[in-house]
C-alpha positions in Angstrom: -2.7 -27.9 -6.1 0.0 -30.5 -5.4 0.8 -31.5 -2.0 4.5 -29.9 -2.2 3.2 -26.6 -3.1 0.6 -26.4 -0.5 2.9 -27.6 2.3 5.2 -25.3 1.3 2.3 -22.3 1.5 1.3 -23.7 4.6 4.9 -22.8 5.7 5.1 -20.0 4.4 2.1 -18.2 6.2 3.0 -20.1 9.7 6.0 -17.8 9.1 4.3 -14.9 8.1 1.5 -15.7 11.2 4.3 -15.6 13.5 6.2 -12.6 12.6 2.9 -10.6 12.5 2.5 -11.6 15.9 5.9 -10.6 16.6 6.3 -7.5 15.5 2.5 -6.7 16.4 3.3 -7.2 20.0 6.6 -5.5 19.6 5.1 -2.5 18.1 2.2 -1.9 21.2 5.1 -2.9 23.7 6.2 0.3 22.5 4.2 2.5 22.0 3.1 1.8 25.7 6.5 3.0 26.9 6.8 6.2 24.9 3.3 6.6 26.1 4.0 5.9 29.6 7.8 7.5 29.8 6.7 10.8 28.4 8.5 9.9 24.7 6.4 12.6 23.3 6.3 15.7 24.9 10.6 14.6 25.6 11.0 14.6 21.4 8.7 17.9 21.2 11.0 19.6 23.9 14.2 18.5 22.0 12.6 19.7 18.7 12.2 22.8 20.3 15.9 23.1 21.4 16.6 22.2 17.6 14.5 24.9 15.9 15.8 27.6 18.9 19.2 26.5 18.0 18.1 27.0 14.2 16.8 30.4 15.2 13.4 30.1 15.7 11.9 31.1 18.9 9.2 29.2 21.0 5.5 31.1 18.8 7.3 29.4 15.1 5.4 26.5 16.2 5.2 25.3 12.7 9.4 24.9 12.6 9.1 23.0 15.5 6.3 20.3 14.5 8.5 20.0 11.3 11.6 19.0 13.7 9.0 17.0 15.5 7.7 15.0 12.7 11.1 14.4 11.0 12.6 12.8 14.3 9.7 10.5 14.6 9.8 9.8 11.3 13.3 9.3 11.6 13.2 7.3 15.2 10.2 5.1 13.6 12.6 3.8 10.3 15.3 2.7 12.6 12.9 0.6 15.0 11.5 -0.8 12.3 14.7 -1.5 10.4 15.5 -4.9 11.8 11.6 -6.2 11.5 12.2 -5.2 7.8 15.3 -6.9 7.4 14.4 -9.8 8.7 10.7 -9.9 6.9 13.1 -9.8 3.5 16.1 -11.3 4.4 14.7 -14.5 6.0 11.1 -14.9 5.5 11.1 -13.7 2.1 14.1 -15.1 1.7 13.3 -18.9 2.6 10.5 -19.2 0.8 11.9 -18.2 -2.5 10.5 -14.2 -2.9 13.1 -12.1 -1.8 15.1 -10.4 -4.9 16.9 -7.9 -3.5 20.4 -7.1 -2.0 21.2 -5.9 0.9 22.7 -2.9 -1.2 19.5 -2.5 -2.9 17.3 -2.7 0.4 19.3 0.1 2.1 19.4 2.5 -0.9 15.7 1.2 -1.9 15.0 2.3 2.5 17.3 5.8 2.3 15.5 7.0 -0.8 12.1 5.8 0.3 12.6 7.9 3.9 14.2 11.3 1.5 10.9 11.3 -0.7 8.6 10.5 1.9 10.3 13.5 3.7 10.1 15.8 0.6 6.2 14.9 0.7 5.6 14.8 4.4 7.0 18.1 5.4 5.6 20.4 3.2 2.3 19.5 3.1 2.6 19.2 7.1 3.4 22.6 7.0 0.4 23.9 5.2 -1.7 21.7 6.7 -0.8 23.3 10.0 -0.8 27.0 8.5 -3.8 26.4 7.3 -5.3 25.0 10.6 -3.9 28.6 12.2 -5.6 30.9 10.1 -8.7 29.4 9.0 -10.5 30.8 12.5 -14.1 28.6 13.5 -14.5 26.8 10.0 -10.5 25.7 9.6 -11.3 22.1 9.5 -13.8 22.6 6.1 -10.2 24.4 4.9 -8.4 21.3 6.1 -10.2 18.8 4.3 -10.6 20.9 1.2 -6.6 20.9 1.0 -5.9 17.0 2.3 -8.4 16.5 -0.7 -6.3 17.9 -3.4 -3.6 16.7 -1.9 -4.5 13.3 -2.2 -5.7 14.0 -6.0 -2.2 15.5 -6.8 -0.3 12.5 -5.4 -2.6 10.1 -6.8 -2.3 11.5 -10.2 1.9 12.0 -10.3 2.5 8.9 -8.4 2.8 6.7 -11.0 4.3 9.4 -13.2 7.2 10.5 -10.8 7.0 8.9 -8.1 7.1 5.2 -8.5 9.7 5.8 -11.0 12.7 6.6 -8.7 12.3 3.1 -7.6 11.3 1.1 -10.3 11.8 0.7 -14.2 8.6 1.1 -16.1 9.0 0.7 -19.7 5.6 0.6 -22.3 4.5 -3.1 -23.3 6.2 -4.0 -26.7 3.8 -4.2 -29.4 2.5 -7.7 -30.1 -0.9 -9.6 -29.4 -1.4 -8.5 -25.9 -1.5 -5.3 -26.2 -3.3 -5.7 -29.1 -6.0 -7.9 -26.8 -5.6 -5.4 -24.0 -6.5 -2.2 -26.3 -9.5 -4.2 -27.9 -10.8 -5.4 -24.2 -10.4 -1.4 -23.0 -12.2 -0.1 -26.0 -14.8 -2.6 -25.8 -15.8 -1.3 -22.2 -15.1 2.4 -22.8 -12.0 2.5 -21.1 -9.9 5.7 -21.9 -6.6 3.7 -22.0 -3.7 5.6 -23.0 -0.6 3.7 -22.1 0.4 0.1 -21.2 3.3 -0.2 -18.9 5.3 -3.5 -17.6 7.3 -2.8 -14.3 10.0 -4.8 -13.7 8.9 -5.4 -10.2 11.3 -9.0 -10.1 14.2 -6.8 -9.1 12.5 -6.1 -5.8 10.2 -9.3 -5.6 8.5 -12.9 -7.3 5.3 -11.6 -6.1 3.1 -10.7 -8.7 0.3 -7.8 -9.5 -1.5 -5.1 -11.3 -3.2 -1.8 -11.3 -4.5 1.2 -13.4 -4.3 4.3 -12.6 -5.0 7.9 -14.5 -7.8 10.5 -13.9 -10.7 11.3 -16.6 -9.6 10.2 -20.3 -6.2 9.8 -18.9 -6.1 6.1 -18.0 -3.0 3.6 -17.9 -2.7 0.0 -16.6 0.6 -1.2 -15.3 1.4 -4.8 -15.3 4.2 -6.4 -13.2 7.0 -8.3 -15.1 6.4 -11.5 -12.8 2.6 -11.4 -13.5 3.7 -11.9 -17.2 4.6 -15.8 -17.9 6.4 -14.8 -21.4 7.8 -11.8 -20.2 9.3 -12.5 -16.4 13.0 -11.9 -15.4 12.5 -15.2 -13.5 11.8 -17.6 -16.2 14.4 -16.3 -17.9 17.8 -18.6 -18.1 21.3 -16.3 -17.3 24.4 -18.5 -19.0 27.3 -18.7 -16.4 29.4 -15.5 -17.4 26.8 -13.3 -18.9 25.2 -10.1 -18.1 22.0 -11.8 -15.9 23.4 -11.0 -12.4 23.5 -7.1 -11.5 24.9 -5.5 -9.1 21.4 -5.0 -6.8 19.5 -7.5 -7.4 19.6 -12.0 -7.8 18.8 -13.4 -10.2 17.0 -17.0 -9.1 16.0 -19.7 -12.2 12.9 -21.5 -10.7 12.1 -25.1 -12.4 8.8 -23.9 -13.1 7.6 -20.7 -14.9 5.8 -18.1 -12.9 3.0 -15.6 -14.0 -0.4 -16.1 -16.3 -0.5 -16.9 -20.2 -2.0 -13.6 -22.2 -5.8 -14.8 -22.3 -5.2 -15.0 -18.3 -3.5 -11.9 -17.7 -6.5 -10.7 -19.8 -8.7 -12.4 -17.7 -7.3 -10.6 -14.3 -7.2 -7.1 -16.2 -10.9 -7.3 -16.8 -11.2 -8.0 -13.1 -9.6 -4.7 -12.2 -11.0 -3.1 -15.1 -14.2 -4.3 -13.2 -13.6 -2.2 -10.7 -13.6 0.9 -12.8 -16.6 0.0 -14.3 -18.7 -0.5 -11.6 -17.6 2.5 -10.0 -15.8 0.9 -7.3 -12.5 3.7 -7.7 -15.0 6.5 -6.9 -17.0 5.2 -4.3 -13.9 4.7 -2.5 -12.8 8.3 -2.8 -15.9 9.3 -1.9 -16.2 7.1 1.4 -12.2 8.5 2.2 -13.2 11.7 2.1 -16.7 11.6 4.1 -14.8 10.0 6.7 -11.9 12.8 6.1 -14.3 15.5 6.3 -16.0 13.6 9.7 -12.5 13.3 11.4 -11.7 17.0 10.7 -15.0 18.1 12.1 -14.3 16.1 15.3 -11.2 17.3 15.4 -12.4 20.9 15.4 -14.8 20.0 18.6 -11.9 18.0 21.1 -9.3 20.3 19.8 -9.9 22.7 22.4 -10.0 19.9 25.5 -7.0 20.9 27.4 -7.4 17.3 29.7 -6.7 15.4 26.1 -2.9 17.3 26.1 -2.6 16.9 30.1 -3.4 13.2 29.4 0.0 12.9 27.2 2.0 15.2 29.3 1.5 18.8 27.9 0.3 20.9 30.6 1.6 24.1 29.4 1.1 24.1 25.7 -1.1 22.4 23.3 0.3 22.3 20.0 -2.1 22.0 17.1 0.3 18.9 15.7 0.4 17.2 19.0 -3.5 17.9 18.6 -3.6 15.9 15.5 -1.8 13.0 16.7 -3.4 12.7 19.9 -7.0 12.9 18.3 -6.5 10.8 14.9 -4.2 8.1 16.2 -4.9 7.6 19.8 -8.7 8.8 20.7 -10.0 7.9 17.1 -8.5 4.4 17.4 -11.6 2.6 18.5 -13.9 4.3 15.5 -11.1 3.0 13.3 -11.1 -0.1 13.9 -14.7 -0.9 13.1 -14.5 1.7 9.9 -11.6 -1.0 8.4 -13.8 -3.7 9.3 -16.7 -2.2 7.1 -14.0 -1.1 4.9 -13.0 -4.9 4.3 -16.7 -5.8 4.4 -16.7 -3.5 1.5 -14.0 -4.1 -0.4 -15.1 -8.1 -0.4 -18.4 -7.3 -2.2 -16.5 -5.0 -4.6 -14.0 -8.1 -5.3 -17.0 -10.5 -6.2 -18.6 -8.1 -8.2 -15.1 -7.4 -10.3 -15.1 -11.4 -10.4 -19.1 -11.4 -12.1 -17.7 -8.3 -14.6 -14.7 -10.0 -16.2 -17.5 -13.7 -16.4 -19.8 -11.6 -18.3 -16.8 -10.6 -20.9 -16.3 -13.9 -21.1 -13.0 -14.3 -18.7 -14.6 -16.6 -16.5 -12.5 -19.9 -17.1 -9.2 -17.8 -17.9 -9.6 -16.0 -14.1 -10.4 -19.0 -12.9 -7.1 -20.4 -13.6 -5.6 -17.3 -13.5 -6.1 -16.8 -9.6 -5.1 -20.4 -8.8 -1.6 -19.9 -10.7 -1.4 -16.5 -8.6 -2.0 -18.2 -5.5 0.7 -21.2 -6.4 2.9 -18.2 -7.2 2.6 -16.4 -3.9 2.4 -19.2 -1.8 -1.0 -18.1 -1.2 -2.9 -20.9 1.6 -6.2 -21.4 0.0 -7.6 -22.7 3.3 -9.0 -19.6 5.9 -10.9 -19.7 9.2 -14.3 -17.6 8.0 -14.1 -15.4 11.3 -10.3 -14.5 11.0 -10.3 -13.6 6.8 -13.7 -11.6 7.7 -12.2 -9.3 9.5 -8.5 -9.5 8.0 -8.8 -10.5 4.3 -9.7 -7.1 2.2 -10.0 -9.9 -0.8 -12.2 -13.5 -0.5 -10.5 -16.6 0.1 -9.5 -18.1 -3.0 -12.0 -21.4 -2.5 -15.0 -18.9 -2.3 -14.0 -16.8 -5.4 -13.8 -20.0 -7.4 -17.2 -21.1 -6.0 -18.4 -18.3 -7.8 -16.8 -18.4 -10.9 -17.6 -22.4 -11.1 -20.8 -22.3 -12.9 -19.7 -20.4 -15.4 -15.9 -22.1 -16.1 -18.1 -25.2 -16.3 -20.4 -23.8 -19.1 
């Protein structure tokens, strides 16, 4: 890592840390003020007035809950907008990552809000209905419902939701596609399609992932990951069609992305997660935690003191109970769980690197990790306590050290 890139990485991480501190502080202050000033019961009463005008009497709790949810998410979107704008058009722009125009940003934000509501409101209404009619064992039915919803969303996300925001195109025939198919076949990965997503319209950060259940697996590569494919590496002549209305065209002095061999090494790591069962293990852990949370919710939902503490003295709405228990009561538990999952994630990352090493990709993964770190301006030095708590992926130097012996061999 040359000194210039090192300094750029240092300044980028400082800016991100400063932003994270102030945005986090604002979030805490906002949440505290909402609680102290009775913001939650106030919004609930406003929701009741709106649903009443629409012809829904107070006994129609689900209708009032949906209005409350819509207003709450709208408030969150509005108050979070300045922070999102600053992060995108100041920090990311300053360090050369932002590829969006202001118009693209707002169209994207509105589209995300609408899609979120189209999913959130129907799912929440059905969940509340199940809790209402489920009897003493409603927590089992509620858990099964959320399990089905999560599996459906995972299945349809990349095919029907993600294309609403980014363009997905099949990876063109060539050496890279053939090599990916051969590698997938060698480990019995049931690959059906390989896509390239135009992530460069949004940001110059890079990524890769796979999705799908059973025999219908698909791989998605960000165009910013591919040195030969990234739009950010292509020069656009003046007066040409290189710059459109929604995105900026920024030509960098240095090529971004990885060579084909390095892309295969990165995919070897990702496929290692599948081969070693990391995806299934994460789903099982998530669902065990979800079941536990619904069970504890069933135990606590009858405690009127919980509702009174948040300003609900006369009524105990189910949605408010979910919010109080899951967001506030479980907060210490969620912090401990998050740390445990971070530790597990780091372990999985080392195992996936080792899997790529067994495929003979150690040397290419070594160079790919360095390239990706440079492209994303990742700072290679980290405090071990801070990284242990916050970083779901091991620091770069630790991953390189684990690969070093194999690379030298």
